[in-house]
KOLMILO-351609 format. One record per residue: x, y, z of N, C-alpha, C, O in turn; residue in one letter. Coordinates in steps of 0.2 Angstrom, whole numbers, padded with zeros to 4 digits, always signed. Example, Ala and Ser with C-alpha at 12.3 -4.5 7.8 and 13.67 -1.06 7.14 Angstrom:
REM KOLMILO-351609
+0066-0028+0039+0062-0022+0039+0066-0016+0039+0071-0017+0042a
+0064-0011+0035+0068-0005+0036+0064+0000+0039+0067+0006+0040s
//
This chain:
REM KOLMILO-351609
-0044+0093-0064-0051+0088-0062-0057+0092-0059-0057+0095-0054m
-0062+0091-0063-0068+0095-0060-0075+0090-0058-0077+0085-0060w
-0077+0095-0053-0083+0093-0051-0089+0097-0054-0091+0102-0053l
-0094+0093-0059-0098+0098-0062-0106+0097-0060-0109+0091-0061t
-0109+0101-0057-0116+0100-0054-0117+0092-0052-0121+0088-0054e
-0112+0091-0047-0113+0084-0042-0116+0084-0038-0115+0088-0033v
-0123+0080-0038-0127+0078-0032-0128+0071-0031-0128+0067-0036s
-0129+0069-0027-0130+0062-0024-0134+0062-0016-0135+0066-0011f
-0139+0055-0019-0143+0053-0013-0143+0046-0013-0143+0043-0019r
-0143+0043-0008-0145+0037-0008-0149+0032-0011-0147+0026-0014y
-0156+0035-0010-0161+0033-0014-0165+0037-0015-0166+0042-0012r
-0169+0036-0022-0173+0040-0025-0178+0046-0021-0178+0052-0022r
-0181+0044-0017-0185+0048-0013-0181+0051-0007-0184+0056-0004r
-0174+0049-0005-0172+0052+0000-0170+0061-0001-0171+0064-0007d
-0168+0064+0004-0164+0070+0002-0158+0070+0000-0154+0066+0003r
-0155+0075-0004-0147+0075-0007-0142+0076-0001-0142+0081+0003y
-0138+0071-0001-0133+0071+0003-0127+0077+0001-0123+0081+0005v
-0127+0077-0006-0123+0082-0009-0128+0086-0015-0133+0082-0018i
-0128+0092-0016-0131+0095-0019-0127+0101-0024-0125+0106-0021e
-0127+0099-0030-0123+0104-0037-0116+0105-0034-0114+0111-0034a
-0113+0100-0032-0107+0104-0029-0103+0105-0037-0104+0102-0042a
-0099+0111-0036-0094+0112-0042-0086+0113-0039-0086+0114-0033e
-0083+0113-0042-0075+0113-0040-0070+0111-0045-0071+0108-0050a
-0066+0114-0044-0061+0113-0049-0053+0111-0045-0050+0115-0041h
-0051+0105-0047-0043+0105-0043-0038+0104-0048-0039+0100-0053l
-0032+0107-0047-0027+0107-0052-0020+0103-0050-0018+0103-0044s
-0017+0099-0054-0011+0097-0049-0007+0102-0043-0007+0108-0043p
-0005+0099-0041-0002+0101-0033-0007+0104-0029-0005+0106-0023g
-0014+0104-0030-0018+0107-0023-0018+0102-0018-0017+0096-0018d
-0019+0106-0013-0020+0100-0007-0027+0105-0003-0026+0111-0002v
-0031+0101-0003-0038+0102+0001-0040+0100+0007-0039+0094+0009v
-0042+0104+0012-0045+0101+0018-0051+0103+0018-0053+0109+0018e
-0055+0096+0019-0064+0097+0020-0066+0096+0027-0064+0091+0030l
-0070+0100+0030-0074+0101+0036-0079+0101+0035-0081+0102+0029t
-0085+0099+0041-0092+0098+0040-0093+0095+0047-0088+0093+0051g
-0100+0096+0048-0102+0092+0054-0104+0085+0053-0105+0083+0047p
-0103+0080+0059-0104+0074+0058-0110+0073+0054-0116+0075+0056n
-0110+0069+0047-0115+0067+0044-0117+0072+0038-0122+0072+0036g
-0113+0075+0037-0113+0081+0032-0112+0078+0026-0113+0081+0021a
-0110+0073+0026-0107+0069+0019-0100+0070+0016-0099+0071+0010g
-0096+0071+0021-0089+0072+0020-0086+0065+0016-0082+0065+0012k
-0089+0060+0019-0085+0053+0017-0088+0052+0011-0085+0051+0006s
-0096+0052+0010-0097+0052+0001-0094+0056-0002-0093+0055-0008t
-0092+0063+0000-0088+0067-0006-0082+0064-0009-0081+0062-0015l
-0079+0063-0003-0072+0059-0004-0073+0054-0008-0070+0054-0013l
-0077+0049-0006-0080+0042-0011-0080+0046-0018-0076+0044-0023r
-0084+0050-0020-0086+0053-0026-0079+0056-0030-0078+0055-0036l
-0075+0059-0026-0070+0061-0028-0065+0055-0031-0063+0054-0037l
-0064+0050-0027-0060+0044-0028-0063+0039-0034-0059+0036-0038a
-0069+0040-0034-0071+0035-0040-0075+0030-0038-0079+0028-0042g
-0076+0029-0032-0079+0024-0027-0088+0024-0027-0091+0019-0026l
-0089+0028-0029-0096+0031-0029-0098+0035-0035-0095+0040-0037t
-0103+0033-0038-0106+0037-0044-0111+0042-0042-0116+0041-0040r
-0110+0048-0044-0114+0055-0043-0122+0051-0046-0122+0047-0050p
-0126+0053-0042-0134+0053-0044-0136+0058-0051-0140+0057-0055t
-0131+0063-0050-0132+0067-0057-0126+0071-0056-0122+0071-0051s
-0124+0074-0063-0118+0079-0063-0111+0073-0065-0113+0067-0066g
-0105+0075-0064-0100+0071-0067-0094+0075-0062-0094+0080-0060a
-0089+0069-0062-0082+0072-0059-0078+0070-0065-0078+0063-0066v
-0074+0075-0069-0071+0073-0075-0064+0075-0073-0062+0078-0068t
-0057+0070-0077-0051+0073-0075-0049+0070-0071-0043+0071-0071g
-0051+0065-0068-0048+0061-0062-0042+0058-0064-0043+0055-0069r
-0035+0059-0061-0030+0055-0063-0030+0048-0063-0034+0044-0059p
-0026+0045-0067-0027+0038-0067-0025+0034-0061-0029+0029-0061a
-0022+0035-0057-0020+0034-0053-0022+0037-0046-0021+0043-0045i
-0026+0033-0041-0030+0035-0036-0028+0032-0029-0029+0026-0029v
-0025+0035-0023-0025+0032-0018-0030+0035-0014-0032+0041-0013g
-0033+0029-0010-0040+0031-0005-0038+0027+0001-0037+0021+0001y
-0039+0031+0006-0038+0028+0014-0045+0030+0017-0047+0036+0018v
-0050+0024+0017-0055+0026+0023-0053+0028+0029-0048+0027+0031p
-0058+0030+0032-0057+0032+0041-0056+0027+0044-0052+0028+0048d
-0059+0020+0043-0057+0015+0046-0055+0009+0041-0059+0007+0036r
-0049+0006+0042-0046+0003+0037-0050-0006+0038-0049-0009+0044f
-0052-0007+0032-0056-0014+0034-0050-0022+0034-0047-0025+0030p
-0052-0022+0042-0046-0028+0045-0049-0036+0043-0046-0041+0044t
-0056-0035+0041-0057-0041+0041-0057-0047+0035-0062-0051+0033g
-0049-0048+0034-0046-0051+0029-0041-0056+0030-0036-0053+0032q
-0040-0061+0028-0035-0066+0032-0030-0065+0027-0028-0070+0023s
-0026-0058+0028-0020-0058+0028-0015-0057+0032-0018-0056+0038f
-0010-0056+0033-0003-0052+0035-0003-0045+0035-0008-0042+0032t
+0000-0042+0037+0002-0035+0034+0007-0035+0029+0006-0031+0024v
+0012-0040+0029+0016-0039+0023+0013-0043+0017+0015-0042+0012a
+0008-0048+0019+0006-0052+0013-0002-0047+0010-0004-0048+0004g
-0005-0043+0013-0009-0039+0011-0006-0033+0006-0009-0031+0000y
+0000-0030+0008+0004-0024+0005+0007-0029-0002+0006-0028-0008l
+0010-0034+0000+0011-0038-0007+0007-0040-0011+0009-0039-0017r
+0001-0042-0010-0004-0043-0015-0007-0035-0019-0009-0034-0025h
-0006-0031-0014-0007-0023-0016-0003-0022-0022-0005-0020-0028m
+0003-0022-0020+0009-0020-0024+0008-0024-0031+0008-0021-0037a
+0006-0032-0031+0006-0033-0037+0000-0029-0042+0001-0027-0048r
-0007-0029-0038-0012-0025-0040-0011-0018-0045-0013-0016-0050v
-0006-0015-0039-0002-0009-0042+0004-0009-0047+0009-0005-0047r
+0002-0014-0050+0011-0016-0056+0017-0016-0053+0022-0014-0057g
+0017-0019-0047+0025-0020-0044+0027-0015-0039+0033-0016-0038g
+0023-0009-0036+0026-0004-0035+0029-0007-0026+0026-0012-0024a
+0032-0004-0024+0036-0004-0020+0034-0002-0012+0033+0004-0011r
+0032-0006-0008+0027-0006-0001+0033-0005+0004+0031-0001+0008w
+0039-0007+0003+0042-0005+0010+0047+0000+0012+0050+0000+0017e
+0048+0005+0007+0050+0010+0010+0044+0014+0013+0044+0017+0018p
+0039+0014+0010+0033+0018+0015+0031+0014+0021+0031+0017+0027w
+0030+0007+0021+0030+0004+0028+0034+0007+0034+0031+0009+0039a
+0042+0007+0032+0045+0010+0035+0046+0016+0037+0049+0017+0042e
+0043+0022+0033+0043+0028+0035+0037+0030+0039+0037+0035+0043r
+0032+0025+0038+0025+0026+0044+0027+0021+0050+0022+0021+0054v
+0033+0017+0052+0034+0016+0057+0028+0008+0057+0024+0005+0061g
+0029+0006+0051+0025-0001+0051+0027-0007+0050+0023-0012+0050l
+0034-0007+0049+0040-0011+0047+0041-0018+0051+0043-0023+0049d
+0039-0017+0058+0040-0019+0064+0033-0026+0065+0032-0030+0069g
+0029-0024+0059+0021-0028+0059+0020-0032+0055+0014-0034+0054f
+0026-0033+0049+0024-0037+0044+0021-0045+0046+0016-0048+0042a
+0022-0047+0050+0021-0053+0052+0014-0054+0054+0012-0060+0054g
+0011-0046+0057+0004-0048+0060+0000-0047+0056+0000-0044+0051v
-0007-0052+0060-0012-0053+0055-0017-0046+0056-0018-0044+0062r
-0020-0044+0050-0023-0038+0050-0028-0038+0056-0029-0032+0059l
-0032-0041+0057-0037-0042+0061-0034-0040+0069-0037-0038+0074g
-0029-0042+0068-0025-0042+0077-0023-0033+0078-0021-0031+0083e
-0023-0029+0072-0020-0023+0073-0025-0019+0076-0030-0020+0076l
-0022-0012+0080-0026-0008+0083-0028-0004+0075-0027-0005+0070s
-0032-0001+0079-0034+0006+0073-0030+0010+0070-0029+0010+0064k
-0026+0013+0075-0020+0018+0072-0015+0012+0067-0011+0014+0062g
-0015+0007+0069-0008+0003+0065-0013+0000+0059-0010+0000+0053t
-0018-0001+0059-0023-0004+0053-0023+0002+0049-0022+0002+0043a
-0024+0009+0052-0024+0015+0047-0017+0016+0043-0018+0019+0037h
-0012+0015+0045-0005+0014+0043-0003+0009+0037+0001+0010+0033k
-0006+0004+0037-0008-0001+0031-0013+0003+0025-0011+0002+0019v
-0018+0007+0028-0022+0009+0023-0017+0015+0020-0017+0015+0014g
-0014+0019+0022-0008+0024+0021-0004+0021+0015-0004+0023+0009l
-0001+0015+0018+0004+0012+0013+0002+0011+0006+0005+0013+0001v
-0004+0007+0006-0007+0005+0001-0008+0010-0003-0008+0008-0009q
-0010+0017-0001-0014+0022-0006-0007+0023-0008-0007+0023-0015a
-0001+0026-0004+0003+0030-0006+0010+0025-0012+0014+0028-0016l
+0009+0020-0011+0015+0014-0013+0016+0017-0021+0022+0019-0023m
+0009+0018-0025+0010+0018-0032+0011+0026-0033+0011+0027-0039a
+0011+0030-0031+0012+0036-0032+0007+0041-0034+0007+0045-0039e
+0001+0041-0031-0005+0043-0033-0006+0049-0037-0003+0054-0036p
-0010+0050-0041-0011+0057-0044-0016+0061-0041-0016+0067-0041g
-0021+0056-0037-0026+0060-0033-0025+0055-0025-0025+0049-0026l
-0023+0058-0019-0025+0056-0014-0030+0057-0010-0030+0063-0007l
-0034+0053-0009-0040+0055-0004-0040+0052+0002-0039+0046+0003v
-0041+0057+0008-0041+0054+0015-0046+0055+0019-0049+0061+0019l
-0048+0049+0022-0054+0052+0026-0052+0051+0033-0052+0045+0035d
-0051+0057+0038-0050+0057+0045-0042+0054+0045-0041+0050+0050e
-0037+0055+0041-0030+0053+0040-0026+0053+0048-0021+0049+0049p
-0029+0058+0053-0023+0058+0058-0027+0054+0063-0023+0052+0068f
-0033+0051+0063-0035+0048+0068-0033+0041+0071-0033+0036+0067a
-0031+0042+0077-0027+0035+0079-0021+0034+0079-0018+0030+0082g
-0018+0038+0074-0009+0040+0072-0005+0040+0079-0009+0043+0083l
+0000+0037+0081+0004+0039+0085+0007+0046+0083+0006+0049+0077d
+0011+0050+0088+0014+0055+0086+0019+0056+0082+0020+0062+0079r
+0023+0051+0081+0027+0051+0076+0024+0051+0068+0027+0054+0063d
+0021+0047+0067+0016+0047+0060+0011+0053+0061+0008+0054+0055t
+0009+0056+0064+0006+0062+0063+0011+0067+0062+0010+0072+0058r
+0016+0067+0064+0020+0073+0062+0024+0072+0056+0026+0077+0053d
+0024+0064+0053+0026+0064+0047+0022+0066+0042+0025+0068+0037a
+0015+0064+0042+0010+0065+0038+0010+0072+0034+0008+0072+0028l
+0011+0078+0036+0010+0084+0033+0016+0084+0028+0015+0088+0022p
+0021+0081+0029+0028+0081+0025+0025+0076+0018+0025+0078+0012d
+0023+0070+0021+0021+0066+0016+0016+0070+0011+0018+0070+0005i
+0009+0072+0012+0006+0075+0008+0008+0080+0005+0005+0081+0000v
+0013+0085+0008+0017+0091+0004+0022+0088-0002+0023+0091-0007t
+0025+0080+0000+0027+0078-0007+0024+0077-0012+0027+0077-0018e
+0017+0074-0010+0014+0070-0015+0011+0077-0020+0010+0076-0026v
+0010+0082-0016+0008+0089-0020+0013+0091-0025+0012+0093-0031a
+0021+0091-0021+0025+0094-0025+0027+0091-0032+0030+0093-0037a
+0025+0085-0031+0026+0079-0038+0020+0081-0042+0021+0078-0048r
+0015+0085-0042+0009+0086-0046+0003+0081-0044-0001+0081-0048g
+0004+0079-0038-0002+0075-0035-0007+0079-0032-0005+0084-0028g
-0014+0078-0032-0019+0082-0030-0020+0077-0021-0019+0071-0021i
-0022+0081-0017-0023+0080-0011-0030+0081-0008-0032+0087-0009v
-0035+0077-0005-0042+0081-0004-0042+0075+0003-0042+0069+0003v
-0043+0080+0010-0042+0076+0016-0047+0078+0020-0047+0084+0022a
-0053+0075+0023-0056+0076+0029-0053+0076+0035-0050+0071+0037s
-0053+0081+0039-0049+0082+0045-0052+0084+0050-0055+0090+0050d
-0052+0081+0056-0054+0085+0064-0050+0085+0068-0051+0088+0074h
-0044+0082+0065-0037+0084+0071-0034+0089+0072-0032+0091+0078q
-0035+0095+0065-0031+0098+0064-0024+0098+0060-0021+0104+0058g
-0021+0092+0059-0015+0091+0057-0014+0095+0051-0009+0097+0049g
-0019+0095+0046-0019+0098+0039-0015+0105+0040-0012+0108+0035m
-0017+0107+0044-0015+0114+0046-0007+0116+0046-0006+0122+0045g
-0004+0111+0046+0006+0111+0045+0006+0113+0036+0010+0116+0033a
+0001+0110+0033+0002+0110+0025+0002+0117+0022-0003+0119+0022v
+0007+0120+0019+0007+0126+0016+0003+0127+0009+0004+0123+0004d
-0001+0132+0008-0004+0133+0002-0012+0129+0003-0014+0128-0002g
-0015+0128+0008-0021+0124+0010-0027+0127+0008-0029+0132+0011l
-0030+0122+0003-0037+0125+0002-0042+0124+0006-0042+0118+0009r
-0046+0128+0007-0052+0126+0014-0059+0124+0011-0062+0129+0010l
-0061+0119+0009-0069+0118+0008-0072+0114+0014-0069+0110+0018w
-0079+0116+0015-0082+0114+0020-0089+0112+0016-0092+0114+0011s
-0091+0107+0019-0099+0105+0019-0105+0103+0023-0105+0099+0027l
-0108+0107+0022-0115+0108+0027-0121+0109+0022-0121+0111+0017r
-0127+0108+0025-0133+0107+0022-0133+0104+0015-0137+0106+0010s
-0128+0099+0013-0127+0097+0005-0124+0103+0001-0124+0103-0005a
-0122+0107+0004-0119+0111-0001-0110+0112+0002-0108+0112+0008r
-0106+0113-0005-0099+0111-0005-0097+0122-0006-0099+0125-0010l
-0094+0122-0001-0092+0132-0002-0083+0130-0001-0081+0126+0002v
-0081+0135-0004-0072+0134-0005-0072+0141+0000-0077+0145-0002e
-0068+0144+0005-0067+0149+0010-0060+0151+0007-0056+0147+0004h
-0059+0157+0009-0053+0162+0008-0047+0157+0015-0049+0155+0020p
-0041+0157+0012-0037+0154+0018-0038+0158+0024-0040+0163+0024p
-0035+0155+0030-0037+0156+0037-0044+0160+0038-0045+0165+0043s
-0049+0158+0035-0055+0160+0036-0059+0155+0041-0057+0150+0041s
-0065+0158+0043-0070+0153+0049-0075+0151+0044-0080+0154+0043s
-0074+0144+0041-0081+0141+0037-0088+0142+0039-0093+0142+0036p
-0088+0141+0047-0094+0140+0049-0099+0146+0050-0105+0145+0051p
-0097+0152+0050-0101+0158+0049-0105+0159+0045-0110+0163+0045s
-0102+0155+0038-0107+0156+0033-0113+0150+0032-0115+0148+0027s
-0114+0148+0037-0120+0142+0036-0124+0145+0042-0122+0148+0047f
-0131+0143+0041-0136+0142+0046-0135+0135+0049-0134+0130+0047p
-0137+0137+0056-0136+0132+0061-0140+0125+0059-0146+0125+0057p
-0138+0119+0059-0140+0113+0058-0145+0110+0064-0144+0111+0069s
-0151+0107+0062-0155+0106+0067-0153+0100+0073-0156+0099+0078p
-0148+0098+0071-0144+0096+0078-0142+0100+0083-0142+0098+0089a
-0139+0105+0081-0135+0111+0085-0141+0113+0091-0147+0114+0091e
-0136+0114+0096-0140+0118+0102-0144+0124+0101-0142+0127+0096p
-0149+0126+0104-0152+0131+0102-0152+0137+0108-0154+0143+0107k
-0149+0133+0113-0151+0140+0120-0145+0138+0125-0142+0132+0124a
-0144+0142+0129-0139+0141+0133-0140+0135+0138-0135+0133+0141a
-0144+0133+0139-0147+0128+0143-0145+0120+0142-0145+0115+0146e
-0144+0121+0134-0142+0114+0131-0136+0113+0131-0134+0108+0128d
-0129+0119+0133-0124+0117+0132-0122+0115+0139-0125+0117+0144l
-0116+0110+0138-0112+0108+0143-0103+0109+0142-0100+0107+0138v
-0101+0112+0147-0093+0113+0145-0089+0108+0145-0090+0104+0150a
-0084+0106+0140-0080+0101+0141-0073+0103+0140-0071+0106+0135v
-0068+0101+0144-0061+0104+0144-0058+0099+0140-0058+0093+0143e
-0055+0100+0133-0050+0096+0131-0043+0099+0130-0042+0105+0129v
-0039+0096+0131-0031+0097+0131-0028+0097+0123-0027+0091+0121s
-0027+0100+0120-0024+0099+0114-0017+0102+0112-0016+0108+0113v
-0012+0099+0109-0005+0103+0107-0007+0111+0106-0012+0113+0103p
-0001+0115+0108-0001+0120+0106-0002+0121+0098-0006+0126+0096a
+0001+0118+0095+0003+0119+0086-0004+0118+0084-0006+0121+0080r
-0008+0113+0088-0015+0110+0083-0020+0114+0085-0025+0113+0082d
-0019+0121+0090-0026+0123+0092-0030+0128+0087-0035+0130+0090l
-0028+0130+0083-0030+0134+0079-0036+0130+0074-0041+0132+0072d
-0030+0124+0073-0036+0120+0067-0041+0116+0072-0047+0115+0069g
-0040+0115+0078-0044+0111+0083-0050+0116+0084-0056+0113+0085f
-0051+0123+0085-0055+0127+0086-0059+0127+0081-0065+0126+0082l
-0055+0128+0074-0059+0130+0068-0064+0123+0066-0069+0124+0062r
-0062+0117+0069-0065+0111+0067-0072+0111+0071-0078+0111+0068r
-0071+0112+0077-0077+0113+0084-0082+0118+0080-0088+0117+0079m
-0079+0124+0079-0083+0129+0078-0087+0128+0071-0093+0130+0070r
-0083+0124+0066-0087+0122+0060-0093+0115+0063-0098+0115+0060d
-0092+0111+0068-0097+0108+0069-0102+0110+0074-0106+0106+0076d
-0102+0118+0074-0107+0122+0077-0106+0123+0085-0110+0125+0088g
-0100+0121+0087-0099+0122+0094-0094+0128+0097-0088+0128+0096y
-0097+0132+0101-0094+0140+0103-0087+0137+0107-0086+0136+0113p
-0084+0136+0103-0076+0133+0105-0072+0140+0106-0072+0146+0104a
-0067+0138+0111-0063+0145+0112-0057+0141+0118-0057+0136+0121r
-0052+0146+0117-0045+0143+0122-0045+0146+0130-0048+0151+0131a
-0043+0142+0133-0043+0144+0139-0038+0149+0141-0033+0147+0138l
-0036+0153+0144-0031+0157+0147-0026+0152+0153-0029+0147+0156t
-0022+0152+0154-0018+0149+0160-0023+0150+0167-0024+0146+0171g
-0024+0156+0168-0029+0158+0174-0035+0152+0174-0036+0148+0179e
-0038+0152+0170-0045+0148+0169-0043+0140+0168-0047+0136+0168e
-0037+0137+0168-0036+0131+0167-0033+0130+0173-0031+0124+0174t
-0032+0134+0178-0030+0131+0185-0033+0130+0190-0031+0127+0195t
//
């Protein structure tokens, strides 16, 4: 799958959200996409999934089956969970959704209407509809947001399985969950430019500060956030990618 000189803007005289993006994706690749809020990550994911057409350039070699999970699943539909997934299974040629629903802890919500679901549970519906047909390309927009711990723990294994059978996975992720996936490729998007970074590198140092970032020490406010120890490296990387001078506190500093 190739991105060749892919650029995108919403209107003719707008600035480009994506500019001259070049990339190659092979079967089995797993990519983590980071960048500041508003950098165009969701737009790039939609371009990859084929839901949005580039203003110029081309996305070629896209697998025949694409699974796409938006950052917020659209619940304004008059379906129950089971009704929606049965409908999507028919669209997907009779794909089985029940094993995936059980795996992500959704089986107990079969009779609940979509509009009554919490964000995290609705997100599970999005995951099931994307996974049921064994996609050759799985596109995930902030897949860990709102999920319960069990599903958060299961998702890296699911991503690994998709890649192991030759699927491509691309995910934007500010939660640090993708760091558990082996062989992860790192992309960042900033100032409309897509850059790939070596494994274990820190992408943000490669970019100039964005206009929204603090310019002086008096603009900064300290915020204490607790995260699981296993997620710390990924969390700090994402905060730094957004332009924040994040660091881990020692035990003495937190008492």
